[in-house]
C-alpha positions in Angstrom: 23.4 25.5 -0.6 23.3 28.3 -3.1 20.1 29.8 -4.3 20.1 31.4 -7.7 17.2 33.8 -8.4 16.5 35.3 -11.8 13.9 38.1 -12.4 13.6 38.8 -16.1 11.5 41.7 -17.3 8.4 39.6 -17.6 8.3 39.2 -13.8 9.1 35.4 -13.9 11.0 34.3 -10.8 13.2 31.3 -11.1 14.7 29.7 -8.0 17.3 26.9 -8.2 19.4 25.3 -5.5 22.9 23.9 -6.1 25.8 22.7 -4.0 28.6 25.1 -4.6 31.4 22.7 -4.1 29.8 19.9 -6.2 29.1 22.5 -9.0 32.8 23.6 -9.2 34.1 20.0 -9.0 31.8 18.8 -11.7 32.5 21.8 -13.9 36.3 21.0 -13.8 35.6 17.5 -15.1 33.1 18.6 -17.8 35.7 21.1 -19.0 38.2 18.3 -19.4 35.6 16.1 -21.2 35.0 19.0 -23.7 38.7 19.1 -24.4 39.0 15.3 -24.7 36.4 15.2 -27.4 38.5 17.6 -29.4 36.8 21.0 -28.7 38.3 24.2 -27.5 36.9 24.6 -24.0 38.0 28.2 -23.9 36.1 29.4 -26.9 33.3 31.9 -26.2 30.4 29.5 -26.7 31.8 26.9 -24.4 33.4 28.9 -21.6 30.3 28.7 -19.3 29.2 25.3 -20.5 30.9 23.2 -17.8 29.1 25.2 -15.1 25.8 25.0 -16.9 26.1 21.2 -17.3 27.1 20.8 -13.7 24.0 22.6 -12.5 21.8 20.7 -15.1 23.2 17.4 -13.8 22.3 18.3 -10.2 18.8 19.3 -11.3 18.3 16.1 -13.2 19.4 14.0 -10.2 17.7 15.9 -7.5 15.8 12.8 -6.6 18.7 11.7 -4.4 17.8 14.5 -2.1 14.1 13.5 -1.9 12.5 11.0 0.5 9.6 9.4 -1.3 8.1 7.8 1.9 8.1 11.2 3.7 6.4 12.7 0.6 3.5 10.2 1.0 3.4 10.5 4.8 3.1 14.3 4.6 -0.4 14.0 3.3 -2.0 10.8 4.6 -5.6 10.8 5.6 -8.0 8.2 7.1 -10.7 7.5 4.5 -13.0 4.5 4.2 -12.7 4.3 0.4 -11.7 0.9 -1.1 -11.9 1.5 -4.8 -9.2 2.1 -7.4 -7.4 5.5 -7.3 -5.5 6.1 -10.5 -3.1 8.9 -11.4 -2.2 8.5 -15.0 -0.1 10.3 -17.6 2.5 11.4 -15.1 5.4 12.8 -17.1 8.8 11.2 -16.3 12.3 12.3 -17.2 15.2 10.2 -16.1 18.8 9.3 -17.0 19.6 5.8 -18.1 22.5 4.7 -15.8 24.2 2.8 -18.6 24.9 5.8 -20.9 23.6 8.8 -18.9 21.3 9.6 -21.7 17.6 10.6 -21.0 14.6 8.4 -21.2 11.2 10.0 -20.9 7.5 9.1 -21.1 4.5 8.6 -18.9 3.8 6.7 -15.7 0.4 5.4 -14.7 -0.1 4.6 -11.0 -3.0 3.1 -9.1 -3.7 1.9 -5.6 -6.7 0.6 -3.7 -6.8 2.2 -0.2 -7.1 0.2 2.9 -8.2 2.9 5.4 -5.6 5.4 4.3 -5.3 7.7 1.3 -2.7 10.2 0.2 -2.8 13.5 -1.6 -3.0 12.9 -5.4 0.0 15.2 -6.1 2.1 13.1 -3.7 1.8 10.1 -6.1 3.3 12.3 -8.9 6.0 13.5 -6.5 7.0 10.0 -5.6 7.4 9.3 -9.3 9.5 12.4 -9.6 11.7 11.4 -6.6 12.6 8.1 -8.1 12.9 9.2 -11.7 15.3 12.0 -11.0 18.1 9.6 -10.4 20.4 7.4 -12.5 17.9 4.7 -13.4 16.8 1.7 -15.4 13.1 1.7 -16.3 12.5 -1.7 -14.7 13.9 -0.7 -11.3 12.0 2.6 -11.4 8.7 0.8 -11.9 9.3 -1.5 -9.0 10.6 1.3 -6.7 7.4 3.3 -7.2 5.2 0.3 -6.5 7.2 -0.8 -3.4 7.2 2.7 -1.9 3.5 3.1 -2.1 2.8 -0.4 -0.9 5.1 -0.1 2.1 4.0 3.4 3.1 0.3 3.3 2.6 -0.3 -0.4 3.1 -3.1 -0.4 0.5 -4.9 -3.5 -0.8 -2.8 -3.3 -3.9 -0.6 -1.1 -6.2 -0.2 -1.0 -9.9 2.4 0.8 -11.9 2.9 1.0 -15.7 5.6 3.1 -17.4 5.9 3.8 -21.1 9.1 5.5 -22.2 11.4 6.3 -25.0 15.1 5.9 -24.5 17.6 8.2 -26.2 20.2 5.5 -25.9 18.1 3.5 -28.4 17.0 6.5 -30.5 20.2 8.6 -31.0 22.9 5.9 -30.7 23.1 2.1 -30.9 20.2 0.6 -32.9 18.8 4.1 -33.6 15.1 3.0 -33.6 13.3 6.4 -33.3 9.8 5.0 -32.7 10.6 2.3 -30.1 8.7 2.5 -26.8 9.5 0.4 -23.8 6.7 -0.6 -21.4 7.2 -2.0 -17.9 4.7 -2.9 -15.2 4.6 -4.1 -11.7 1.6 -5.1 -9.5 0.9 -6.1 -5.9 -2.0 -7.3 -3.9 -5.4 -7.0 -5.5 -3.9 -6.1 -8.8 -2.5 -9.6 -9.2 -6.1 -10.6 -9.8 -6.6 -10.7 -13.5 -10.0 -8.8 -13.5 -8.7 -6.0 -11.4 -5.5 -5.7 -13.5 -7.5 -5.6 -16.7 -9.8 -2.9 -15.3 -6.7 -0.8 -14.5 -5.3 -1.3 -18.0 -8.6 -0.4 -19.6 -8.9 2.8 -17.5 -5.4 4.0 -18.3 -5.9 3.3 -22.0 -9.2 5.3 -22.2 -8.8 8.9 -23.3 -11.3 10.6 -21.0 -9.7 14.1 -21.3 
C-alpha cells in the first residue's frame, strides 16, 4: 500500500492510502473512457485526471476494506442500560451501484442495549463502512441494522436513512428536490409505541 503525505504551508497533513497496482490499472481504463466520450486525454487539464479518478474511486469504496463487526467489537462494554441509544444525523456518502453516481444524506440509528453497549463513534463508523461501497439505499439500511443486531445482540435496532440520489437529480427524471427514505427495525422497535418514540426523537431539532 502507498501512503501519500501532503504538507501545505498551513501545516495541514493529509494521509491517504492506495493500492499502487489498482491505481495504475484503473487509470488506464479511465483514460480510455475519457477518449471514448470524445475528449483529448492528453490535453493539459486531463493528463492527470485518470490517476485522480482512480484514487478517488478507491477512497469512495474504502468500505470494502472495513470490517463493521470488528469496529463494533473494538469498543464493547458491559452496561446495565436498557433505554434507547440514538445516533442521528450521521452523514452518508455512497455510490449507487446502478449508475455509479453518488447518493448522500443522513442516517439515524438507534439500539436498545441488552447488557452491552458500544462506543457512539463506532455506530457512525459502521454506517461509513457499509456506505463506502457500491450500494442501493435499501440494502444499506438493512446491512447497518443486521450488523448491530448480530454483533451487540440488543433488544432492538432501528435505522432510518434519508438521501438524495444524483441518478434522479442530474439524469433520468431530473427531480432536484426528491428525497428517498428507507427504514428497517428489529426486536423492540417492531412495537408501534417504541418505533413512534424513535421517529419523534430523530425528528426533533434539539441542537
